[in-house]
C-alpha positions in Angstrom: -77.7 55.3 88.2 -74.1 54.4 88.1 -74.9 50.9 89.4 -77.5 50.5 86.7 -75.0 50.9 83.9 -73.2 47.5 84.5 -76.6 45.8 84.7 -77.8 47.4 81.5 -74.6 46.4 79.8 -74.9 42.8 81.0 -78.5 42.7 79.7 -77.3 44.1 76.3 -74.5 41.5 76.0 -77.0 38.7 76.9 -79.4 39.8 74.2 -76.6 40.1 71.6 -75.4 36.6 72.6 -78.9 35.3 72.2 -79.2 36.7 68.7 -75.8 35.3 67.8 -76.8 31.8 68.7 -80.4 32.1 67.6 -81.1 33.6 64.1 -84.9 32.9 64.5 -84.8 34.9 67.7 -83.6 37.9 65.8 -86.3 37.5 63.1 -89.0 37.0 65.7 -87.9 40.1 67.6 -87.9 42.2 64.5 -91.5 41.1 63.6 -92.7 41.7 67.2 -91.3 45.2 67.4 -92.6 46.0 63.9 -96.0 44.7 64.8 -96.1 46.8 68.0 -95.1 49.9 66.0 -97.8 49.4 63.3 -100.4 48.8 66.0 -99.7 51.4 68.6 -97.2 53.7 67.1 -93.7 54.4 68.5 -92.6 56.2 71.6 -89.0 57.4 71.9 -86.5 58.1 74.6 -84.0 60.9 74.3 -80.3 60.1 74.8 -77.4 62.4 73.9 -79.8 64.6 72.0 -81.0 61.7 69.8 -84.5 60.2 70.0 -84.2 56.4 70.3 -87.2 54.2 69.4 -87.6 50.5 70.3 -86.5 49.5 66.8 -83.3 51.4 67.2 -82.3 49.5 70.3 -83.1 46.2 68.6 -81.0 47.3 65.6 -78.0 48.0 67.8 -78.2 44.4 69.2 -78.7 42.9 65.7 -75.8 44.9 64.3 -73.4 43.6 67.0 -74.8 40.1 66.6 -74.5 40.3 62.9 -70.8 41.4 63.0 -70.1 38.3 65.1 -72.2 35.9 63.0 -70.8 37.0 59.6 -67.2 36.6 60.8 -66.0 39.3 58.5 -62.4 38.5 59.4 -62.9 35.0 57.8 -64.8 36.0 54.7 -63.4 35.0 51.3 -63.7 38.0 49.1 -66.1 36.9 46.4 -68.6 39.1 44.6 -71.3 39.2 47.3 -69.0 39.8 50.2 -67.2 42.6 48.3 -70.5 44.2 47.4 -71.8 44.1 51.0 -68.5 45.3 52.5 -68.3 48.1 49.9 -71.8 49.3 50.7 -71.2 49.3 54.4 -67.9 51.2 53.8 -69.6 53.9 51.8 -72.3 54.3 54.5 -69.7 54.6 57.2 -67.8 57.2 55.2 -70.9 59.2 54.8 -71.6 59.0 58.5 -68.0 60.1 59.3 -68.3 63.1 57.0 -71.6 63.9 58.7 -70.0 63.8 62.1 -67.3 66.3 60.9 -69.8 68.7 59.3 -73.0 68.5 61.4 -72.2 66.7 64.7 -73.4 63.5 66.2 -77.1 64.5 66.8 -78.0 65.6 63.3 -76.0 62.9 61.6 -77.3 60.1 63.9 -80.9 61.2 63.4 -80.6 61.0 59.6 -78.5 57.8 59.6 -81.4 56.0 61.3 -83.2 55.9 57.9 -80.4 53.7 56.5 -79.9 51.3 59.4 -82.5 48.8 58.2 -80.4 48.0 55.1 -77.2 47.8 57.1 -78.8 45.4 59.6 -80.1 43.3 56.7 -76.7 42.9 55.1 -74.9 42.3 58.3 -77.3 40.1 60.3 -80.1 38.6 58.1 -77.7 37.7 55.3 -76.3 35.1 57.8 -79.5 33.0 57.5 -78.8 29.3 58.3 -78.8 26.9 55.4 -81.5 24.7 56.9 -84.9 24.2 55.2 -86.6 23.7 58.5 -85.4 27.1 59.7 -86.6 28.7 56.4 -90.0 27.1 56.9 -90.2 28.7 60.3 -89.1 32.1 58.9 -91.9 32.0 56.3 -94.5 30.7 58.8 -93.6 33.6 61.1 -94.0 36.1 58.2 -97.4 34.7 57.4 -98.5 34.9 61.1 -97.1 38.5 61.2 -99.4 39.3 58.2 -102.3 37.6 59.9 -101.8 39.8 63.0 -101.7 42.9 60.7 -105.0 41.8 59.2 -106.4 41.7 62.7 -105.2 45.2 63.3 -107.0 46.3 60.1 -110.2 44.7 61.3 -110.1 46.3 64.7 -109.1 49.7 63.3 -112.2 49.7 61.1 -114.3 48.5 64.1 -113.4 51.7 65.8 -110.4 50.8 68.0 -107.6 53.5 68.2 -104.9 51.3 66.6 -103.2 51.4 63.3 -102.9 54.7 61.4 -103.8 57.6 63.6 -106.3 59.4 61.4 -106.7 62.2 64.0 -103.2 63.4 63.1 -104.1 63.5 59.3 -106.2 65.8 57.2 -109.4 63.7 56.5 -110.0 65.7 53.3 -106.7 64.5 51.8 -106.1 61.1 53.3 -108.0 57.8 52.9 -108.4 55.7 56.0 -106.0 52.9 55.0 -105.8 51.5 58.6 -102.1 50.6 58.4 -99.0 52.1 56.7 -97.8 51.0 53.3 -94.9 48.8 54.6 -97.3 46.8 56.7 -99.7 46.4 53.7 -96.7 45.3 51.7 -95.9 42.6 54.3 -99.5 41.3 53.9 -99.1 41.2 50.1 -95.8 39.2 50.3 -97.6 36.7 52.5 -100.1 36.2 49.7 -97.2 34.8 47.7 -95.8 32.7 50.5 -99.2 31.3 51.5 -100.1 30.4 47.8 -96.8 28.5 47.3 -97.2 26.8 50.7 -100.7 25.6 49.6 -99.4 24.2 46.3 -96.1 22.6 47.4 -96.2 21.8 51.1 -98.6 19.2 52.4 -97.6 19.7 56.1 -99.5 22.5 57.7 -101.1 23.8 54.5 -104.7 23.3 55.5 -105.4 27.0 56.1 -102.9 28.5 53.6 -105.4 28.9 50.7 -107.8 30.7 53.1 -105.0 32.9 54.4 -103.9 33.7 50.8 -107.5 34.7 49.9 -108.0 36.9 53.0 -104.6 38.5 52.5 -105.5 39.3 48.9 -108.8 40.9 49.8 -107.1 43.0 52.5 -104.4 44.1 50.1 -107.0 45.4 47.7 -109.1 46.9 50.5 -106.2 49.0 52.0 -105.9 50.9 48.7 -102.2 51.4 48.7 -101.5 51.7 45.0 -97.9 50.7 45.4 -99.0 47.5 47.1 -101.5 46.9 44.3 -98.6 47.2 41.8 -96.7 44.7 43.9 -99.6 42.3 43.7 -99.8 42.8 39.9 -96.0 42.1 39.6 -96.5 39.0 41.8 -99.3 37.6 39.7 -97.6 38.3 36.3 -94.3 36.8 37.6 -96.2 33.7 38.8 -97.7 33.4 35.3 -94.2 33.1 33.9 -92.6 30.9 36.6 -95.3 28.7 38.0 -98.8 28.3 36.4 -100.1 26.2 39.4 -99.5 29.1 41.8 -100.8 31.6 39.2 -104.1 29.7 39.1 -104.2 29.9 42.9 -103.6 33.6 42.8 -106.3 34.1 40.2 -108.7 32.1 42.5 -107.9 34.3 45.5 -108.5 37.4 43.3 -111.9 36.0 42.2 -112.9 35.1 45.8 -111.8 38.6 46.9 -114.0 40.2 44.3 -116.9 38.0 45.2 -116.5 38.7 48.9 -116.3 42.4 48.1 -119.6 42.3 46.2 -121.3 40.4 49.0 -120.1 42.9 51.7 -121.0 45.9 49.6 -124.4 44.5 49.1 -125.1 44.5 52.8 -124.7 48.2 53.4 -125.4 51.1 51.0 -123.4 53.6 53.1 -120.4 51.3 53.2 -120.7 50.7 49.5 -120.8 54.4 48.7 -117.8 55.1 50.9 -115.6 52.2 49.6 -116.5 52.9 46.0 -115.5 56.5 46.3 -112.3 55.7 48.1 -111.4 53.0 45.5 -112.1 55.4 42.6 -109.9 58.1 44.3 -107.1 55.6 44.9 -107.2 54.4 41.3 -107.5 57.7 39.5 -106.0 60.4 41.8 -102.6 61.3 40.4 -101.8 64.0 43.1 -99.5 61.9 45.3 -97.7 60.4 42.3 -97.1 63.9 40.8 -95.9 65.1 44.2 -93.5 62.2 44.5 -92.1 62.8 41.0 -91.5 66.4 41.7 -89.9 65.6 45.1 -87.5 63.1 43.4 -86.6 65.6 40.7 -86.0 68.5 43.1 -84.0 66.3 45.4 -81.7 65.0 42.6 -81.2 68.6 41.3 -79.5 69.7 44.5 -76.1 71.2 43.7 -73.1 69.0 44.3 -69.7 68.2 42.8 -68.5 65.0 41.2 -67.4 63.7 44.7 -71.0 64.1 46.1 -72.3 62.5 42.9 -70.2 59.4 43.3 -70.3 59.0 47.1 -73.3 61.1 48.2 -73.6 64.2 50.4 -72.6 63.9 54.1 -75.1 62.2 56.3 -77.1 64.9 58.1 -77.2 67.3 55.2 -81.0 67.2 55.2 -83.6 67.1 52.5 -84.6 70.7 52.2 -86.5 71.4 48.9 -89.3 73.6 47.6 -92.8 72.1 47.8 -94.7 73.6 44.8 -98.0 72.7 46.3 -97.6 74.9 49.4 -94.9 77.3 48.1 -92.8 76.6 51.2 -89.6 74.6 51.9 -89.9 71.1 53.3 -87.3 68.9 54.9 -88.5 65.4 54.3 -86.7 62.4 52.7 -87.9 61.6 49.1 -90.4 58.8 48.8 -88.0 56.6 46.9 -85.4 54.1 48.2 -83.0 54.7 45.3 -83.2 58.5 45.4 -82.6 58.4 49.1 -79.6 56.2 48.7 -78.3 58.4 45.9 -78.4 61.5 48.0 -76.4 60.1 50.8 -74.4 57.2 49.3 -74.0 58.5 45.7 -74.1 56.6 42.5 -71.7 53.9 43.8 -73.8 53.2 47.0 -77.0 53.1 45.0 -75.5 50.6 42.4 -74.2 48.4 45.2 -77.7 48.3 46.9 -79.3 47.5 43.5 -76.8 44.6 43.1 -77.8 43.3 46.5 -81.5 43.7 45.9 -81.5 42.1 42.5 -78.8 39.4 43.0 -81.3 36.7 44.2 -83.2 36.9 40.9 -80.1 35.9 39.0 -78.8 33.4 41.5 -82.1 31.6 41.9 -82.7 31.6 38.1 -79.4 29.8 37.6 -80.1 27.3 40.4 -83.9 27.0 40.5 -83.8 23.5 42.2 -82.4 24.8 45.5 -84.2 22.8 48.1 -83.3 25.4 50.8 -85.7 28.0 49.4 -88.9 27.0 51.2 -91.6 26.7 50.0 -90.2 27.0 46.5 -87.4 29.0 44.8 -90.0 30.8 42.5 -91.6 32.2 45.7 -88.4 34.0 46.6 -88.0 35.3 43.0 -91.5 36.8 43.1 -91.0 38.3 46.6 -87.7 39.8 45.5 -89.3 41.4 42.4 -92.3 42.7 44.5 -89.9 44.2 47.0 -88.0 46.0 44.3 -91.3 47.4 43.1 -92.1 48.7 46.6 -88.8 50.6 46.8 -89.7 52.9 43.8 -92.2 55.1 45.7 -91.2 54.1 49.3 -88.2 53.4 51.5 -87.7 50.0 52.9 -88.4 49.0 56.5 -86.5 46.3 58.5 -88.9 43.4 58.0 -89.1 44.0 54.2 -85.4 44.4 53.3 -84.5 41.5 55.7 -86.3 39.1 53.2 -84.0 40.2 50.4 -81.0 39.8 52.6 -82.1 36.3 53.5 -82.6 35.5 49.8 -79.0 36.6 49.2 -77.8 34.5 52.1 -79.7 31.4 51.0 -78.1 31.6 47.5 -74.5 32.0 48.9 -72.6 29.8 51.2 -70.3 32.7 52.1 -72.4 34.3 54.9 -74.4 31.3 55.9 -73.8 29.3 59.0 -74.7 25.6 58.7 -76.8 23.7 61.2 -76.9 26.1 64.1 -79.0 26.3 67.2 -81.7 28.5 65.6 -84.9 27.5 67.2 -85.7 28.5 70.7 -88.6 26.1 71.3 -89.0 23.0 69.2 -85.5 22.1 68.2 -84.2 22.7 71.7 -86.4 19.8 72.9 -85.1 17.5 70.2 -81.4 17.8 70.6 -78.7 20.1 71.8 -77.4 21.9 68.7 -74.0 23.6 68.2 -74.0 27.4 68.6 -73.6 29.6 65.5 -70.3 31.0 66.8 -68.4 30.2 69.9 -66.9 33.7 70.6 -68.8 33.9 73.9 -67.9 30.4 75.0 -64.8 29.4 76.9 -62.0 27.9 74.9 -61.8 24.2 75.7 -58.6 23.1 77.4 -56.4 20.5 75.8 
């Protein structure tokens, strides 16, 4: 076992080095791990009393790589860098308070819920300013959504993948096949595919088909929050780009037509889907439960210090559940409420600034050629992601898109023309690394 430690450390350093030099490698790895988790669930290993999941190990590597890529020691202190560093500082302060009050195990377990945001503002904000790289990022996200659509199809065909319905109460839960963050990724790819179809000739042959299928699956999955994201996307497209708006309307019409045809083939399927859709559209139980959980979480006692900087990480989320009459210890289904409880008003405002900054930056400079397939696509994606954070907390692949939008609209964190592709570009020419910290210093 002692001999395995140096080998494991060497492998870890090699992975970190790879992510430093290859931004796309980090993005592909995140999508791969997320796809595996949405398909088969997650298994954990226990170390020092803390359960580690595959995404945790990946996040450790991305955090280390991001610290090197962002070159914090060289940053000019403009508005974005100060916002990011302040947010990270408040998070670390909350973790330090948690270590002092509750120990490493309790604090580390709860801090896991905030790591996606930290990884995003450390690693994914360093996205290269290269339109070809952004094209590959968007293409990978669309392929990720296509994979999730396949998971949905196989789940409904009877394979034991996706959401494990056996662990849920069938009288209270609709079989939605995949979790809400996965459905949100499919919805965001509707936007990317529609813009690709309108503005990009190369490789756009199947994008309209993809957008139509993604739209139909978004509606079929019956996540009301994702429906709200779709509505926000369509309405924002109406304001920003009428060509894309017309494409989205066409995909909605085709989805409705396809739904009518499918329902006409099976009366039993029609009865089941109609009942589920009616329940999703009219049932206010989960929404009321969320509102009450937000209210009771915010009403927890705390002084002015906890209000400004949050309670120590590891405090827990114990509150009374009026439905069962018992106490529950679950995070509130709201990104901003969750941030407020642990990072306070200041941390929440900083995250809001990071989440909404791309809207203002792209609005001021809407001709930015970097923002493939079009700047308006990233505006819509940012607005839709903000909508998702109201009843849910962000996952890594979602908040990474907002971080990349920030990086693309700021030269502060971006690294120009780096070796970012591990396949095609490597065959074309030998590119310079993102940062040479692992490389020997050339001798004069």
